[in-house]
C-alpha positions in Angstrom: -52.2 -77.3 3.9 -53.8 -79.1 1.1 -53.7 -83.4 1.5 -53.4 -83.3 -2.1 -50.3 -80.9 -2.2 -48.1 -83.9 -3.7 -50.5 -84.3 -6.8 -50.0 -82.9 -9.5 -52.2 -80.2 -10.9 -52.1 -77.1 -12.4 -51.8 -73.5 -11.5 -54.3 -70.2 -11.2 -54.1 -68.3 -14.9 -53.9 -64.5 -14.6 -56.4 -62.7 -15.8 -56.5 -60.9 -18.9 -54.6 -61.1 -22.2 -51.8 -62.3 -23.0 -52.5 -65.1 -20.8 -49.9 -66.4 -18.2 -50.2 -69.6 -16.0 -48.7 -69.1 -12.6 -47.7 -72.3 -10.8 -48.5 -71.4 -7.6 -51.9 -71.3 -7.2 -54.2 -74.2 -6.1 -56.9 -74.2 -8.7 -57.1 -76.8 -11.4 -57.1 -74.2 -14.1 -58.1 -70.3 -15.1 -58.0 -69.3 -18.0 -57.5 -65.4 -20.0 -60.3 -64.0 -21.9 -60.1 -64.5 -25.4 -58.9 -61.3 -27.2 -60.9 -59.1 -29.5 -58.6 -59.6 -32.8 -59.7 -63.3 -32.6 -63.3 -62.1 -32.0 -63.2 -60.1 -35.5 -61.2 -62.8 -37.2 -64.6 -64.9 -36.7 -66.7 -62.9 -39.1 -69.7 -61.1 -38.9 -72.0 -64.1 -37.0 -70.0 -64.7 -34.0 -71.7 -64.5 -30.4 -70.1 -64.2 -27.1 -69.9 -67.3 -24.8 -68.5 -67.1 -21.2 -66.9 -70.5 -19.9 -66.8 -70.7 -16.0 -65.2 -73.4 -14.1 -67.3 -76.0 -11.6 -67.3 -73.1 -8.8 -69.1 -70.4 -11.2 -65.3 -68.4 -10.9 -65.0 -67.3 -14.9 -62.3 -69.0 -17.3 -62.6 -67.7 -20.3 -64.9 -65.5 -22.8 -64.8 -67.0 -26.4 -66.6 -65.2 -29.7 -66.9 -68.1 -31.9 -68.6 -68.3 -34.9 -71.5 -70.4 -35.4 -69.7 -72.8 -37.7 -67.2 -73.6 -35.2 -67.5 -76.7 -33.5 -67.3 -77.5 -29.4 -64.1 -79.2 -30.2 -63.0 -75.8 -31.3 -63.6 -74.1 -28.4 -62.2 -76.6 -25.9 -58.9 -76.2 -28.2 -59.1 -72.8 -27.8 -59.4 -72.9 -24.0 -56.7 -75.2 -23.7 -54.0 -73.6 -26.0 -54.7 -70.3 -24.4 -53.9 -72.2 -21.2 -50.9 -73.9 -22.6 -52.1 -77.1 -21.5 -53.2 -79.0 -24.5 -52.5 -82.3 -22.8 -55.8 -81.9 -20.3 -59.0 -82.9 -21.7 -62.0 -80.8 -21.4 -65.6 -81.2 -21.7 -67.9 -78.4 -22.0 -71.8 -78.5 -20.7 -74.7 -76.4 -21.3 -77.6 -76.6 -18.9 -77.7 -80.2 -18.1 -75.9 -81.7 -21.1 -72.3 -82.4 -21.9 -71.6 -80.9 -25.4 -70.5 -83.5 -28.3 -67.2 -82.0 -29.5 -68.4 -82.6 -33.1 -71.1 -80.7 -33.0 -71.1 -77.0 -34.3 -72.0 -73.8 -32.1 -75.5 -73.3 -33.6 -76.4 -77.6 -33.4 -75.4 -77.0 -29.9 -78.2 -74.2 -29.3 -75.6 -71.7 -28.1 -76.5 -68.0 -28.2 -75.2 -64.9 -27.4 -74.5 -64.4 -23.6 -74.6 -68.2 -23.2 -72.4 -69.6 -19.7 -71.1 -73.1 -20.3 -69.2 -74.9 -17.6 -65.9 -76.4 -18.4 -64.9 -79.7 -17.1 -61.3 -81.5 -16.8 -62.1 -85.2 -17.6 -61.4 -87.4 -16.3 -61.7 -85.5 -12.9 -63.0 -87.3 -9.6 -65.3 -85.6 -7.4 -67.0 -86.3 -4.2 -70.5 -85.2 -3.4 -70.9 -85.3 0.8 -74.0 -84.1 2.6 -73.5 -82.4 5.7 -76.0 -81.4 9.1 -75.4 -77.5 8.2 -77.9 -78.1 5.4 -75.3 -78.1 2.6 -73.7 -80.6 0.1 -70.1 -79.6 -0.9 -68.6 -81.1 -4.0 -64.8 -81.8 -3.5 -62.0 -82.2 -6.2 -60.0 -85.3 -5.0 -57.0 -84.0 -7.1 -56.9 -80.6 -5.4 -58.6 -81.4 -2.1 -60.7 -78.0 -2.8 -64.5 -77.6 -2.4 -65.4 -76.8 -6.1 -69.0 -76.0 -5.6 -71.9 -75.9 -2.7 -75.5 -76.6 -3.2 -77.9 -75.0 0.0 -81.5 -75.2 -0.6 -82.1 -73.9 3.2 -84.2 -77.2 3.9 -82.2 -78.4 6.9 -79.8 -81.3 7.3 -78.3 -83.1 4.4 -79.2 -86.3 5.2 -78.0 -88.4 1.8 -76.9 -87.8 -1.7 -77.0 -89.6 -4.7 -75.5 -88.9 -8.2 -77.3 -89.3 -11.4 -75.5 -92.1 -14.0 -74.8 -89.4 -16.5 -73.0 -87.4 -13.8 -75.2 -84.1 -14.7 -77.6 -84.2 -11.8 -77.5 -84.6 -7.9 -80.2 -85.8 -5.7 -80.1 -85.1 -1.5 -83.1 -86.3 0.9 -83.4 -83.6 3.7 -84.5 -83.6 7.3 -87.5 -81.5 6.4 -89.3 -84.5 4.5 -88.1 -83.5 0.9 -86.0 -84.5 -1.6 -84.1 -81.9 -4.2 -82.7 -82.5 -7.5 -79.8 -80.1 -8.5 -77.9 -79.4 -11.3 -74.7 -80.5 -11.1 -72.5 -78.4 -13.1 -74.6 -75.0 -12.7 -75.4 -75.3 -9.1 -79.0 -74.9 -9.9 -82.2 -76.2 -7.8 -84.2 -77.6 -10.7 -86.9 -79.7 -8.7 -88.3 -80.5 -5.2 -90.1 -83.8 -4.3 -93.0 -83.3 -1.8 -94.7 -86.4 -0.3 -93.2 -88.1 2.5 -94.2 -87.4 6.3 -90.9 -87.6 7.7 -87.2 -86.9 7.2 -85.6 -88.8 3.9 -82.6 -90.6 4.5 -82.0 -92.2 1.4 -82.1 -91.6 -2.4 -81.5 -93.1 -5.4 -81.5 -92.2 -9.0 -82.7 -95.4 -11.5 -79.8 -96.6 -14.1 -81.5 -94.8 -16.9 -81.9 -91.4 -15.1 -86.0 -91.7 -15.1 -86.7 -92.4 -11.7 -85.5 -91.6 -8.2 -86.4 -93.6 -5.1 -86.7 -92.3 -1.9 -86.9 -93.8 1.5 -88.2 -92.1 5.1 -88.9 -92.2 8.8 -92.4 -92.3 7.8 -92.1 -96.0 6.9 -92.0 -95.7 3.4 -90.4 -96.0 0.3 -91.6 -93.7 -2.8 -90.7 -94.2 -6.7 -91.0 -90.8 -8.5 -91.0 -89.4 -11.9 -87.3 -87.8 -12.1 -88.6 -85.2 -14.7 -92.2 -84.0 -13.3 -91.6 -84.9 -9.4 -94.9 -86.6 -9.3 -95.1 -89.9 -7.4 -95.6 -93.1 -9.6 -95.9 -95.6 -6.3 -96.0 -95.9 -2.7 -94.0 -99.2 -1.3 -95.4 -99.3 2.1 -94.2 -102.9 3.0 -92.0 -101.8 6.1 -92.6 -101.5 9.9 -89.8 -98.8 10.5 -88.2 -96.3 9.2 -86.8 -97.0 5.5 -83.0 -96.3 6.0 -81.8 -97.2 2.8 -83.1 -97.5 -0.8 -81.1 -98.7 -4.2 -81.8 -99.8 -7.4 -80.3 -102.5 -9.2 -77.8 -102.6 -12.2 -80.7 -103.1 -14.7 -83.2 -101.0 -13.0 -86.0 -103.8 -12.6 -85.6 -104.3 -9.1 -85.5 -101.7 -5.6 -83.7 -102.8 -2.8 -84.6 -101.2 0.5 -83.6 -101.7 4.1 -85.4 -100.7 7.3 -85.1 -100.2 11.1 -87.5 -103.4 11.4 -84.6 -105.8 10.6 -85.3 -107.0 7.4 -84.4 -105.9 3.9 -86.8 -106.1 0.5 -86.3 -106.4 -2.9 -89.3 -105.2 -4.9 -90.3 -105.4 -8.5 -90.3 -101.8 -9.9 -92.8 -102.4 -12.6 -95.0 -104.6 -10.2 -97.7 -103.4 -7.9 -96.7 -105.8 -5.1 -97.7 -104.2 -1.8 -96.0 -107.1 -0.2 -92.6 -106.7 -1.8 -91.2 -109.6 -4.0 -88.7 -110.8 -1.7 -88.0 -110.1 2.1 -84.5 -110.7 3.7 -84.3 -112.2 7.2 -81.1 -112.5 8.6 -79.9 -109.6 10.7 -81.1 -109.0 14.6 -80.8 -105.1 14.3 -82.1 -102.0 12.0 -80.6 -102.6 8.5 -78.8 -99.3 8.1 -77.8 -99.7 4.5 -78.1 -102.2 1.3 -76.1 -102.0 -2.2 -76.4 -104.1 -5.0 -73.5 -105.8 -6.8 -72.4 -104.1 -10.3 -73.7 -107.5 -11.7 -77.0 -107.3 -9.8 -76.9 -111.0 -8.7 -75.8 -110.0 -5.1 -76.7 -107.4 -2.6 -75.0 -106.3 0.7 -76.5 -105.1 3.7 -75.2 -103.8 7.1 -76.7 -103.7 10.4 -76.5 -102.2 13.7 -76.2 -105.8 14.8 -72.5 -105.4 13.9 -72.6 -108.1 10.6 -72.8 -107.2 7.1 -74.3 -110.0 5.0 -74.2 -110.5 0.9 -77.4 -112.1 0.0 -78.3 -114.1 -3.5 -80.6 -111.9 -5.0 -82.6 -114.7 -6.9 -83.4 -116.8 -3.4 -82.5 -114.7 -0.6 -79.8 -117.0 0.3 -76.8 -115.8 2.8 -73.5 -116.5 0.7 -71.6 -114.9 3.2 -71.4 -112.8 6.7 -68.8 -111.0 8.1 -68.3 -109.4 11.7 -65.6 -107.3 13.0 -66.8 -103.9 14.4 -67.1 -103.4 17.9 -70.3 -101.2 17.1 -73.0 -101.4 14.2 -72.4 -100.9 11.0 -73.7 -97.9 9.6 -73.0 -98.0 5.5 -71.8 -100.6 3.3 -70.2 -100.4 -0.3 -69.3 -103.1 -3.0 -66.3 -102.5 -5.0 -66.9 -102.4 -8.9 -65.6 -105.9 -9.7 -67.5 -107.2 -6.4 -64.6 -108.7 -4.9 -64.3 -106.4 -2.0 -67.2 -105.1 0.5 -66.4 -102.2 2.4 -68.2 -101.4 6.0 -68.7 -98.3 8.1 -69.4 -98.2 11.4 -70.0 -96.1 14.7 -66.9 -97.4 16.3 -65.2 -94.5 13.7 -63.2 -97.2 11.8 -64.0 -98.8 7.9 -63.1 -102.3 6.9 -62.8 -103.9 3.7 -63.5 -107.5 3.6 -63.1 -110.2 0.6 -66.4 -111.1 -0.3 -65.6 -114.6 -1.4 -63.5 -115.4 1.6 -64.8 -113.2 4.1 -61.5 -112.5 5.4 -60.3 -108.9 6.7 -58.4 -107.0 4.0 -57.6 -103.9 5.7 -58.8 -101.5 8.5 -59.1 -98.0 7.7 -58.3 -95.9 10.8 -58.1 -92.0 11.1 -61.2 -90.4 12.0 -61.8 -88.9 15.5 -62.2 -92.2 17.7 -65.7 -90.4 19.5 -67.3 -89.8 16.0 -69.4 -92.5 14.0 -68.9 -92.9 10.5 -71.8 -92.5 8.5 -71.1 -93.8 5.1 -68.6 -95.6 2.8 -68.2 -95.5 -1.0 -65.7 -97.0 -3.7 -64.8 -94.9 -6.5 -66.3 -95.9 -10.0 -62.9 -97.4 -10.6 -62.6 -99.1 -7.5 -59.2 -97.5 -6.4 -60.2 -95.0 -4.0 -62.9 -95.4 -0.7 -64.2 -92.5 0.5 -65.5 -92.5 4.3 -67.3 -89.7 5.8 -67.6 -89.0 9.8 -69.7 -87.0 11.9 -65.9 -85.5 12.8 -66.4 -82.9 9.9 -63.9 -84.9 7.4 -64.1 -87.0 4.3 -61.3 -89.2 4.0 -59.8 -90.8 1.2 -58.2 -94.3 1.2 -56.5 -96.8 -1.2 -58.7 -99.6 -1.8 -55.7 -102.0 -2.2 -53.8 -101.0 0.6 -56.1 -99.3 3.1 -53.5 -96.3 3.2 -55.6 -93.1 3.8 -54.7 -90.5 0.9 -55.8 -87.3 2.5 -58.9 -85.5 3.7 -61.7 -83.0 3.0 -62.8 -80.6 6.0 -65.2 -77.7 5.5 -64.7 -74.4 6.9 -66.7 -74.1 10.0 -68.1 -70.5 11.5 -68.6 -72.1 14.9 -66.0 -74.2 16.8 -67.3 -77.8 15.6 -67.0 -78.5 11.8 -70.6 -79.7 10.3 -71.2 -83.4 10.7 -70.5 -85.9 7.0 -73.9 -87.6 6.9 -73.1 -89.1 3.4 -70.8 -89.3 0.5 -71.1 -90.2 -3.1 -68.4 -90.2 -5.8 -68.9 -88.2 -8.9 -66.7 -89.5 -11.9 -67.4 -86.7 -14.3 -70.3 -86.2 -16.6 -70.8 -88.6 -19.3 -70.9 -87.3 -23.0 -74.6 -87.3 -24.2 -76.3 -87.5 -20.9 
C-alpha cells in the first residue's frame, strides 16, 4: 500500500462523456473527453488540444476557440472533473501558460499537447544507478514519470529555477538536460573525461555547473550546451557544485579535502577563496538562502558552516559514526541536515550546533547518498543505497512515507541523489 494512503487525493476518472470521477483510484486526477456539442458551440475557429498528465497518460481533449483564454481551458477541465477547488496549470513545451492569455496568443495550434499540473503539488526527483531518474509525487507516492537516457548510472540531479527543466549527471561523463513536463531529452553536455557526479543550475537558468572525476568543474551555457569556462583548481574529484542565490559565486567541494568559492564572471584559475578545515574528502556543499554562509560535509564525519565573506568557520557539527555524504540547509537557514554512510540523517541547529533530530529508518547496512529540504522547509527527503527515498517531517523527524521503485531483479536500484521539485513557476 502507498505510504501516503491517509492523504487526501482525487480518484481515477472514467474515460468518455459523461464524466464520472471514481473515488477508489490512486491517480491524482484523470479527466474525461470534452463532448462534440461543446466543440460545435465554440464556432468555426476552433482547434483540437490534447491534455495529458505528468506521466503522459491522457486527461482530456478540448476544442477551444482561438479567443478562449488558458483560464477557460483549466476551468473546463476542473468543471468536468468536479474538482473546481483544485488549482491547475497548463504547460506547453517548456513554459507554463499564463491563464490570462488567449489560445491564439499562447501559440497553440491544432493538435497541440498540453501538460496539466496540479498546483501546488510537490515532487521529488530521484536519480538511480539503473540509469533512470524517477519523478515522484509526494501527495500520492506514485512515480509520475521516468527519464532514461541510456547513459549508465545517474549520479546526480538538479532542477532549474523555473521548475521546467532538469539536469542529470551520468557515469559516462555527460550531463543531460530534460523537459520535466514532457520528458523530452533536450540537450547533452560533452566535455568531461570522467563521470559527472554533481550538477547545478544557476538561479537565472542561463548557466549549468558540473563537477567530475576528472578533477575539473565546468560552466556551460544552458541553451547551447557550449562550455563557457573550465575551473581546474582542485587536485581530486570535484564532488559537489552549487551556485550562490545571486548566481555570482560558484562553490565546489573536492576529494582533495577543500572547498573553493569562485567568482562566476572572473577567470581566476586559482579560485577566489579556498576553505580549509576538513580532514578528508569534501563530499557536499550548499549555500544558505541568504548567500552569506556555505555548508560542507566530509568523510571526516563533520559538517562545517562557513562565512562566505572571509572563509571563517562559524559552526562545526559532529555526531555521525561514518562519513557524511550530503548536506542541506533549510530555506530559513536555521537547520542543517546531514546524511551519512552510517545509514542515518541528522538535523542540527545551525546557530547552536545542537542535534535536533535523528532520522532513522533506512536499511542499516546501506549508505545514505543524498538529503534535501523541500522548498517550504517542512519536509526532508533522503535517498539511500537501499533503493528507497524517505520523506521526513523537518520539525519532528517523523518519517512521513517512503518511495521505492519497482525492480526487475531482487535488489532495487540504488538512489544516488534526490532533489525537490515544487512545481513550475508561471512565466518560466
